[in-house]
C-alpha positions as CSV (number, residue, x, y, z in Angstrom):
1,M,82.3,139.8,72.4
2,N,82.0,142.1,69.4
3,S,78.3,142.6,69.5
4,Q,78.6,143.5,73.6
5,M,81.3,146.1,72.5
6,A,79.0,147.7,69.7
7,S,76.2,147.8,72.2
8,L,77.9,149.4,75.2
9,G,80.6,151.4,73.1
10,Y,78.3,154.1,72.1
11,R,77.7,155.3,75.7
12,K,79.6,158.4,75.7
13,S,78.8,159.1,79.4
14,L,81.0,156.3,80.5
15,T,84.6,157.5,81.5
16,F,87.8,155.5,80.6
17,A,87.9,154.0,84.2
18,G,84.2,153.0,84.0
19,R,84.9,151.2,80.5
20,V,87.6,149.0,81.9
21,L,85.3,148.0,84.5
22,I,82.8,146.9,82.1
23,A,85.6,145.3,79.7
24,K,86.5,143.0,82.8
25,S,83.1,142.1,84.0
26,L,81.1,142.0,80.7
27,I,83.1,141.7,77.9
28,L,86.2,139.6,78.8
29,S,84.4,137.3,81.2
30,K,83.6,134.5,78.7
31,L,87.4,134.7,77.6
32,W,88.7,134.2,81.0
33,Y,86.1,131.2,81.3
34,V,87.6,129.4,78.1
35,A,91.0,130.1,79.0
36,T,90.9,128.4,82.2
37,I,91.5,125.1,79.8
38,I,92.2,126.4,76.3
39,S,94.4,129.3,75.8
40,P,94.0,131.6,72.4
41,S,96.9,131.9,69.9
42,P,99.1,134.9,70.0
43,S,97.5,136.6,67.1
44,H,94.0,136.3,68.8
45,I,95.4,137.6,72.1
46,K,96.9,140.5,70.1
47,D,93.5,141.0,68.1
48,I,91.5,141.0,71.4
49,Q,93.8,143.4,73.3
50,G,93.6,145.7,70.3
51,R,89.9,145.5,70.5
52,V,89.6,146.1,74.1
53,W,92.0,149.1,73.8
54,K,89.6,150.6,71.0
55,F,86.6,150.0,73.6
56,I,88.0,151.8,76.4
57,F,89.5,154.9,74.7
58,G,86.8,154.8,72.0
59,K,87.4,157.6,69.0
60,S,89.5,159.7,71.5
61,C,92.8,160.7,70.4
62,I,93.9,162.4,73.5
63,H,94.4,160.3,76.5
64,P,97.0,158.8,78.5
65,S,99.2,156.1,77.1
66,R,98.5,152.6,77.4
67,T,101.5,151.6,79.6
68,I,100.2,154.0,82.1
69,A,96.4,152.7,81.7
70,L,97.8,149.3,82.7
71,L,99.2,150.3,86.0
72,P,97.1,149.8,89.3
73,K,94.8,152.9,90.3
74,K,97.0,153.5,93.5
75,C,99.9,153.8,91.2
76,G,98.6,156.4,88.6
77,G,96.4,154.0,86.2
78,I,92.9,152.7,85.6
79,D,94.0,149.0,85.9
80,A,93.2,148.0,82.3
81,P,93.1,144.4,81.5
82,D,96.4,142.7,80.2
83,V,95.0,140.1,77.8
84,A,98.2,138.2,77.4
85,R,99.3,138.4,81.0
86,E,95.6,137.1,82.0
87,V,95.8,134.2,79.6
88,Q,99.2,133.2,80.8
89,T,98.2,133.2,84.3
90,Y,95.0,130.9,83.7
91,A,97.5,128.5,81.9
92,A,99.8,128.6,84.7
93,H,97.0,127.8,87.2
94,L,95.9,124.8,85.1
95,Y,99.3,123.2,85.2
96,Y,99.7,124.2,88.8
97,Q,97.0,121.9,89.6
98,A,98.1,119.3,87.6
99,I,101.7,119.4,89.3
100,L,99.9,119.1,92.6
101,E,97.9,116.4,91.2
102,Q,100.4,114.8,89.1
103,D,99.4,111.2,90.3
104,T,95.9,111.4,89.0
105,P,95.2,110.5,85.3
106,W,94.4,114.1,84.2
107,G,97.1,115.6,85.9
108,N,99.7,113.1,84.3
109,F,98.1,113.1,81.0
110,L,98.3,117.0,81.0
111,L,102.2,117.2,81.8
112,S,102.9,114.4,79.3
113,N,101.8,116.5,76.6
114,L,105.1,117.8,76.8
115,N,106.5,114.7,75.2
116,N,104.7,115.3,72.0
117,F,106.7,118.4,71.1
118,T,110.4,117.7,73.0
119,R,112.3,115.1,74.7
120,P,112.0,115.8,78.5
121,A,115.1,115.4,80.6
122,S,113.3,113.6,83.3
123,N,110.9,110.7,83.1
124,I,108.8,112.3,85.8
125,P,106.1,114.3,83.9
126,A,106.1,117.3,86.6
127,M,109.9,117.2,87.0
128,A,110.4,117.2,82.9
129,F,107.6,120.3,82.7
130,L,109.5,122.3,85.4
131,Q,112.8,121.6,83.8
132,E,111.8,122.7,80.5
133,A,110.2,125.7,81.9
134,R,113.6,127.0,83.4
135,K,115.3,127.2,80.0
136,S,113.7,130.3,78.4
137,P,110.5,132.5,78.8
138,G,110.3,133.0,74.9
139,R,108.7,131.3,71.8
140,R,111.5,129.7,70.2
141,G,112.4,126.2,69.1
142,W,109.3,123.9,69.3
143,R,107.3,126.5,71.3
144,A,106.8,128.7,68.1
145,Q,105.5,125.7,66.2
146,C,103.5,124.1,68.7
147,T,99.8,124.5,68.2
148,D,99.0,123.7,71.9
149,H,98.8,127.4,73.1
150,T,98.0,126.4,76.9
151,L,101.3,124.5,77.0
152,V,103.3,127.2,75.6
153,N,101.8,129.8,77.9
154,A,102.1,127.8,81.1
155,V,105.9,126.9,80.3
156,I,106.5,130.6,79.7
157,A,104.8,131.7,83.0
158,W,106.2,128.9,85.0
159,H,109.6,130.3,83.8
160,H,108.8,133.4,85.8
161,I,107.1,131.4,88.6
162,Q,110.3,129.6,89.3
163,R,112.5,132.7,89.1
164,H,110.5,135.1,91.4
165,A,109.5,132.1,93.9
166,G,113.1,130.9,94.3
167,G,111.9,127.4,93.2
168,I,109.5,127.0,95.8
169,I,106.1,125.8,95.0
170,E,103.3,126.3,97.7
171,E,100.4,123.9,97.7
172,D,97.9,126.9,98.6
173,W,98.7,129.5,95.7
174,T,95.8,131.1,94.4
175,H,95.0,132.4,90.9
176,K,95.6,136.1,91.9
177,E,98.5,135.1,93.7
178,L,100.0,133.4,90.8
179,K,99.4,136.2,88.6
180,Y,101.7,138.6,90.8
181,I,104.3,136.0,91.2
182,I,104.6,135.8,87.0
183,K,105.0,139.6,87.1
184,P,105.1,141.3,90.5
185,K,102.6,144.3,91.1
186,Q,103.8,147.4,90.9
187,I,103.6,149.3,94.2
188,K,105.6,152.4,93.3
189,P,103.4,155.4,92.0
190,V,104.0,156.4,88.2
191,A,106.5,159.3,88.4
192,P,108.1,161.9,85.8
193,P,108.8,162.0,82.9
194,L,105.3,159.9,82.5
195,L,103.8,161.7,85.3
196,V,103.5,165.6,83.9
197,R,102.1,167.3,86.9
198,K,100.9,165.6,90.1
199,P,97.4,166.5,91.2
200,I,97.1,168.9,94.5
201,L,93.8,168.7,96.7
202,K,93.5,169.4,100.2
203,S,96.3,167.5,101.2
204,L,98.6,169.5,98.8
205,N,102.3,167.7,98.6
206,D,100.8,164.6,100.0
207,F,98.5,163.4,97.3
208,Q,98.1,159.9,96.7
209,W,96.1,158.4,93.9
210,K,93.8,156.4,96.3
211,E,92.4,159.8,97.3
212,I,90.6,160.1,94.0
213,W,89.1,156.7,93.9
214,T,87.1,156.9,97.0
215,P,83.1,156.4,96.7
216,E,82.2,160.0,96.9
217,F,84.4,161.2,94.0
218,P,82.2,161.4,90.9
219,P,83.7,159.5,88.0
220,K,83.6,162.7,85.5
221,I,86.1,164.5,88.1
222,R,88.3,161.3,88.7
223,E,88.9,161.1,85.0
224,L,89.8,165.0,84.8
225,L,92.5,164.7,87.5
226,W,93.7,161.8,85.8
227,R,93.9,162.9,82.4
228,A,95.3,166.5,83.7
229,A,98.2,164.5,85.5
230,Y,99.4,163.1,82.0
231,N,98.5,166.1,79.7
232,A,95.9,164.4,78.3
233,L,93.2,167.1,78.1
234,P,91.9,169.0,74.9
235,S,93.9,171.9,75.8
236,R,94.4,174.6,73.2
237,N,98.1,173.2,72.8
238,R,96.9,170.0,71.7
239,L,93.7,170.9,69.7
240,R,95.9,173.1,67.5
241,H,96.9,170.3,65.8
242,F,93.5,169.5,64.7
243,T,92.2,173.1,64.4
244,Q,93.3,176.5,63.9
245,L,93.3,177.6,67.6
246,D,95.9,179.7,69.3
247,Q,98.0,177.8,71.6
248,N,98.1,180.1,74.5
249,C,95.7,180.5,77.5
250,T,93.0,183.3,77.0
251,L,93.2,184.1,80.7
252,C,97.1,184.6,81.1
253,G,98.4,184.5,77.5
254,E,100.7,181.8,78.3
255,Y,101.2,178.2,77.0
256,E,98.2,176.1,77.8
257,D,98.6,172.3,78.3
258,G,96.7,169.8,80.4
259,P,97.7,170.8,83.8
260,H,97.6,174.6,82.9
261,M,93.9,174.2,81.8
262,A,92.6,172.6,84.9
263,R,94.8,173.8,87.7
264,W,98.2,175.7,86.7
265,C,96.8,178.8,85.0
266,P,98.7,181.9,86.9
267,E,95.5,183.5,86.7
268,L,93.7,180.8,89.0
269,K,96.6,181.2,91.8
270,H,94.1,183.2,94.0
271,F,91.1,181.1,93.1
272,F,92.4,178.0,94.3
273,G,94.1,179.8,97.3
274,S,90.7,181.0,98.5
275,L,89.9,177.2,98.6
276,H,92.4,177.0,101.5
277,F,90.3,179.1,103.6
278,L,87.2,177.3,102.5
279,C,88.4,174.1,103.2
280,Y,90.3,174.7,106.5
281,D,88.1,173.0,109.0
282,L,86.8,170.4,106.7
283,S,87.7,166.8,106.7
284,N,90.3,165.5,103.7
285,R,87.4,163.6,102.0
286,V,85.4,166.8,101.8
287,G,88.1,169.0,101.1
288,N,89.4,167.0,98.4
289,L,86.0,166.6,96.7
290,I,85.6,170.7,96.7
291,Y,89.1,170.9,95.1
292,G,88.3,168.3,92.8
293,I,85.1,170.2,91.8
294,A,87.4,173.4,91.6
295,H,89.2,171.8,89.1
296,Y,86.3,170.6,86.9
297,A,85.0,174.0,87.1
298,A,88.0,175.4,85.6
299,Y,87.9,173.0,83.0
300,L,84.3,173.5,81.8
301,D,84.9,177.2,82.1
302,N,87.4,176.9,79.6
303,V,85.8,174.5,77.1
304,Q,82.4,176.2,77.5
305,T,83.4,179.7,77.0
306,R,85.7,178.5,73.9
307,L,82.7,176.5,72.4
308,H,80.2,179.4,72.7
309,G,82.6,182.2,71.8
310,Q,82.5,184.0,75.2
311,T,85.2,185.8,77.2
312,R,86.6,184.1,80.1
313,S,86.7,185.9,83.4
314,K,86.7,185.5,87.1
315,R,82.8,185.9,87.1
316,T,82.5,183.1,84.6
317,L,84.4,180.8,86.8
318,T,82.6,182.0,90.0
319,I,79.4,181.2,88.4
320,K,80.5,177.7,87.1
321,F,82.0,176.6,90.6
322,K,78.8,177.4,92.8
323,S,76.5,176.0,90.1
324,L,78.8,172.5,90.4
325,L,78.9,172.8,94.2
326,Q,75.1,172.8,94.2
327,H,74.9,170.1,91.6
328,F,76.9,167.5,93.4
329,Y,75.8,168.4,96.9
330,T,72.2,167.1,95.9
331,R,74.0,163.8,95.1
332,L,76.2,163.0,98.2
333,S,75.6,161.0,101.1
334,P,74.1,162.5,104.2
335,D,77.1,162.3,106.3
336,I,79.2,164.3,103.7
337,Q,76.0,166.8,103.1
338,R,76.5,167.6,106.9
339,E,79.9,168.7,106.5
340,W,79.3,170.7,103.5
341,P,80.4,174.5,103.6
342,S,77.4,176.8,103.9
343,G,76.6,179.3,101.1
344,D,77.7,182.2,103.2
345,L,81.0,180.7,103.6
346,I,81.5,179.9,100.0
347,D,80.4,183.3,98.9
348,R,83.0,185.1,101.5
349,S,85.8,182.8,100.0
350,L,85.1,183.7,96.5
351,L,84.1,187.1,97.0
352,N,87.4,187.8,98.5
353,W,89.2,186.0,95.5
354,A,87.2,188.0,93.0
355,S,88.3,191.4,94.7
356,L,92.1,190.5,94.6
357,P,94.0,192.1,91.8
358,P,95.7,189.8,89.0
359,P,98.9,187.7,90.4
360,L,102.3,188.9,89.6
361,P,104.1,187.2,87.0
């Protein structure tokens, strides 16, 4: 696992979400295979989880919190792996199969292991296991000293299963169903104060996180919108802790945080307003993509002018936006290319924005 992380971790082109996918599919797959039979100890789980976070976030010190990263994508996270939860699920599934087949030698043997650590209240192994699981979800008493980590994880997991399932055990539960019985899947999107500023695309106030996880959305733009929503971009306010940069925006002179950097600068109000005219007759998937490219253009214009000591202006942003539109157009599927706005329409939209005076404070 360490060698795989070392060989894959140096690739700076990977986004946080891309690293999560690699961690799940390539790095942790062997661990999940072993966990179907043997669970690692709590100290090993903690160590593995720490290595996974280090692989996902790398050396970056500006990123959303781990709590947010663990959330499902449709709720505002990147579905990062929770190693402890997965290990408990595999242990619970192993003992679930033993409960269903408790009359077989292997099922009876597995459930009878409880006798080595405590005095069960029932002579029936499956009943004794479930009664012990109802007592507590923690690692106290014999569980704290037990070296059979698979049994301990299974007892803890089955405490939650019986509580959430109302004491009913179905005969066709899958691994995934058990996982979300142990800890119900979050379906409510993240809200303030964790969410600093919700992204706004063509759908305006009806934004849903699933809109940025469509196949046509480039990974870099997904990550930009995700990080900007949680004030996790290298804005001047964040970088002032590491450099001598002024914390105020060079366009408007106001306080610059992540959302301000990519979208909410007052000087960009007319720029994003011109996109409404540009995307008015386009479908949501194409319009959302153009809005995402506009966020990316504003971000890159900010970063690159800062690095090269240039002055930001409407002209630099317009050039960056046009070049990104052309760059991504050549990489889109034919059905999206057919709906892409013409060069004349893009020029007219941006010409109207460039000729407007600065917005009122």
